[in-house]
N, C-alpha and C positions, 0 to 999 in steps of 0.2 A: 927619103926618110931615114933617117938614123936609128939603128938598134943597138940594144945593150944585151948581150947574151950571158946569162947566169945560170946556176943551178942551185937546187937545194938537196941535202946539206952541203956546204962548201963555198957558199958566195962570199964569206967572209972570213977573216983570220979565225974568228970564235967559231964559225962553221967548220972549218978544218978540224978543229980539235973536237968539235961534236960529232962530225963525221967518223972520226976515228973511234970513238967510243961505240956510236951506233952500230958499225959494220964489223967491228973486230970479232974474229971468232970465238976470241976467249970470253966475249961477254954474252953467250948462248943462252944464260939463264936469266937474261934481262927482264925484267917486270914489264908487262905491257904498258902499265900507266908511266912507268920511268920512260920508256921508249917514246911515248907521246909527248910527254912533259920536254924530252930533248928534241924533238922535232919542232915543235911550238917555240921552244927559247932559240933555235936555229932560224926559224920563220921570223920571228920578231926582229932580230938584228938584222937579217938579210933585208927585209923591207925597211927599215930604218937607215941601213948603210947605203944600200944600193937602189931598191926599186922607187921609194919615194924620190929620191934626188933626182934619179933618171926620168922620171914621170913629170916632175915639176920643170925640167929643162926640156919638155916636148919631145923626150925620145920614146921609142917603144922599146918595151922591155920582153924579151923572150926568155922564159925561164925553163929549165927542165925539172919538173916536180913543183907543186904547190899544194893547195889545201885538199884538192881532190885525191891525192895520193894518201893523205892522211887517213881520210875518209874510207878509202878503198882498203888500207893496209892495215890501220889499227881499228878502224870500225868493222867492216865486213870480214876482213881476215883474223883479226885478234877479237873480235866481238865485244870491243868496248862500248860504252853506252854512246848513242849518238848526240845526247844532250849535252853529255861532258866534252865531247868532240866539237859540237858547235859553239859551247862556251868558251873554251880554250881558243878556238879558232877566231873568234871575235876578238878576244883578249889580245891576240898575237897579230892580227891583220887589220884591226880597225874597221873590218866590214870590207876590206879591197878584196875584190873579186876579178879574176882574168876576164876579158872581153871575149877570149877565144881560147879553148882548150882543145888540143889534139890528143886523142887516146889512139896509141900505136898498138893494134890488137892483132893477135894470132894465137893459135893454139898453145897452150901452156906447156906442153912436152916439148914442142918444135923451139919456143922461146928459151926454155931451160938449155936445150942442147946449144942452141947458139950462143948464148951465154958462155957454156963449157968450152966451145971451140975458141971463144975469144979469151979464153982465161980469165973470166969474171967469176971470181970466188969470194964471198963475204958471209955474214952472218944471216942475210936476208936470202941468199942464193941457195944455201944450206937447208933451207924450210923444206918441209914434204911438198909433194906434187898439190895434195888437197889445200894446203895454204894458199898456194899461187893459184889454184883454180878460184878460192874464195876472193883472192885479190881482183883477177878477172872479172868475176861476177859483180864486185863491187864497182869497178869502173863501167861495166855495161849498165848497171842499174843509174849510175850518175848520168850517163849519157841519154838515156831513155828519160830520165826526170828531166833535163835540161836539153834537149836537142839543138835549139837555137844558140847554144854557146858551146857545147862540146860535140865535137865531130868525131865519128869512128874511122879510123884510118887501116885499112888492110896492110899489116905490116910483113906479108910473106913476098917471097920474091927477093930480087936483088936490091943493093942500095939505091941504085937508080930507079928502080919500079915506086919503091916506097917513097923517095924524094918526090918522084913525079905527083904521086897522089897527095902527099903533104902539100906541095906547091899549088895544085889545083884547088885543095881546100882552102887554103890561104887566100888564093886570088877570088874564090867565089865569096868568103866572109868579107873583104876588102870592098869586092862590087856591092855587095849589099848594104854595106857602110856608107859609101860613095852616094846612094840613092836616097 
């Protein structure tokens, strides 16, 4: 089974430009609705250029981030109206949803420290711990609401440990699909 690996924002040339605006530290005062629109614009382009053509070719698409991230970041953490998020997501995705979503979960402070050690620094990483706690809570709420689609993966431990957990979750999902 062939797979296409991609991520948001940045899967396309337009996405690269959008990512630059979204994550730049100089745009720290970005309005949350502006942020939402930029992510939706990237998602639409990403779907049109990469996701749909790949699915039409019978390929598996693995993407780092999608609509659940918007719900967690802009909905749970930024407090935007979920009806607005849902309407914009429908316009961007045409109703396309992942068959499986893996949420890599760990204690927020530990995750932030891991990112610092990896020299990951951007506008979102500079948000306070309370913001990141709300993001995590948003992902956990999504998983609770859709446990058949969204699997929680313990992201603590080594890369090898997490990889093994991810592989097990994917195997379990595929086994269920085969039946």
